[in-house]
C-alpha positions as CSV (number, residue, x, y, z in Angstrom):
1,M,0.1,0.0,0.0
2,I,2.8,2.6,0.9
3,I,4.7,1.4,-2.1
4,N,1.7,2.1,-4.4
5,A,1.2,5.7,-2.8
6,A,4.9,6.4,-3.2
7,L,4.7,5.3,-6.8
8,S,1.6,7.4,-7.4
9,L,3.4,10.4,-5.8
10,A,6.5,9.9,-7.9
11,V,4.4,9.6,-11.1
12,G,2.3,12.7,-10.0
13,I,5.5,14.7,-9.6
14,A,7.1,13.7,-12.7
15,Q,3.8,14.9,-14.4
16,L,3.7,18.1,-12.7
17,A,7.4,18.9,-13.7
18,T,6.6,18.1,-17.4
19,I,3.5,20.3,-17.3
20,V,5.6,23.1,-15.7
21,T,8.6,22.7,-18.0
22,I,6.9,22.7,-21.4
23,P,5.6,26.4,-21.2
24,M,9.1,27.4,-20.1
25,V,10.6,25.8,-23.2
26,H,7.9,27.1,-25.5
27,A,8.6,30.8,-24.0
28,Q,12.3,30.6,-24.7
29,Q,11.7,29.3,-28.3
30,A,9.0,32.2,-29.0
31,R,11.3,35.0,-28.2
32,P,10.6,37.5,-30.9
33,T,13.4,38.6,-33.2
34,V,14.3,42.2,-33.2
35,V,15.6,43.9,-36.3
36,V,17.1,47.2,-35.7
37,K,17.3,49.4,-38.9
38,H,19.0,52.5,-39.1
39,R,20.7,54.5,-41.9
40,P,24.7,53.8,-42.3
41,I,26.8,56.0,-40.4
42,V,28.9,58.1,-42.7
43,S,31.6,60.4,-41.8
44,Q,33.1,63.2,-43.9
45,G,35.6,61.7,-46.3
46,D,33.9,58.2,-46.5
47,V,32.1,59.3,-49.7
48,S,33.9,60.8,-52.7
49,E,31.8,62.8,-55.1
50,S,34.2,61.8,-57.8
51,W,34.0,58.0,-57.0
52,D,32.7,55.9,-60.0
53,A,32.1,52.2,-59.9
54,R,33.4,51.7,-63.6
55,Q,36.7,53.6,-62.9
56,N,37.1,51.5,-59.7
57,V,36.9,48.2,-61.7
58,I,39.3,49.6,-64.3
59,D,41.9,50.6,-61.5
60,S,41.4,47.2,-59.9
61,K,42.3,45.6,-63.2
62,R,45.3,47.7,-63.6
63,Y,46.5,46.9,-60.0
64,E,46.1,43.1,-60.6
65,Q,47.9,43.4,-64.0
66,L,50.7,45.3,-62.2
67,L,51.0,42.6,-59.7
68,R,51.1,39.9,-62.3
69,T,53.8,41.5,-64.5
70,N,56.1,43.6,-62.1
71,P,58.0,41.5,-59.8
72,A,59.5,44.6,-57.8
73,C,55.7,45.9,-57.4
74,R,54.6,42.5,-56.2
75,R,57.6,42.0,-53.7
76,E,56.7,45.5,-52.2
77,R,53.0,44.8,-51.7
78,M,53.8,41.5,-50.1
79,R,56.1,43.3,-47.8
80,I,53.8,46.1,-47.0
81,E,50.8,43.6,-46.6
82,C,52.4,40.6,-45.0
83,S,55.5,41.7,-43.0
84,S,53.6,43.0,-40.0
85,I,52.1,39.6,-39.3
86,T,53.9,37.7,-36.6
87,D,52.0,34.4,-36.6
88,P,53.7,32.1,-39.0
89,Q,50.6,30.5,-40.4
90,L,48.7,33.8,-40.9
91,H,52.0,35.1,-42.5
92,Q,52.1,32.4,-44.9
93,S,48.5,32.6,-45.7
94,C,49.2,36.3,-46.6
95,I,51.9,35.4,-48.8
96,A,49.9,32.7,-50.4
97,S,47.0,35.0,-51.0
98,F,49.1,36.6,-53.7
99,D,49.2,33.3,-55.5
100,R,45.6,33.8,-56.9
101,Y,47.5,36.3,-59.3
102,G,49.9,33.6,-60.2
103,L,52.6,35.7,-58.6
104,L,54.5,32.9,-56.7
105,A,55.2,30.9,-59.8
106,V,56.3,34.1,-61.6
107,S,58.6,35.3,-58.7
108,N,60.1,31.7,-58.1
109,A,60.9,31.4,-61.8
110,G,63.1,34.7,-61.9
111,R,65.3,33.3,-59.0
């Protein structure tokens, strides 16, 4: 008789715990997403009146061509962009990033 009462009490506590926990889980999942929309913060000098997307593409292509064809320019850009990186793995990654222009093959062939 005592065992049946204890078992009934245990089952009742388990059911009560389940009933209490379900709304809490649902409340955590139902949190609304807040989207904050504001205008971009622009400082003086961030925008140039003379900036032109077409000219930017032209300049980028010229720069990439210069990196491909001028080993001195390529070495200088690698020095400027990668020399301050002290972590060996990140430094190597920086050097390797120039490889997308075919630079390493050109610079190693000239040695």
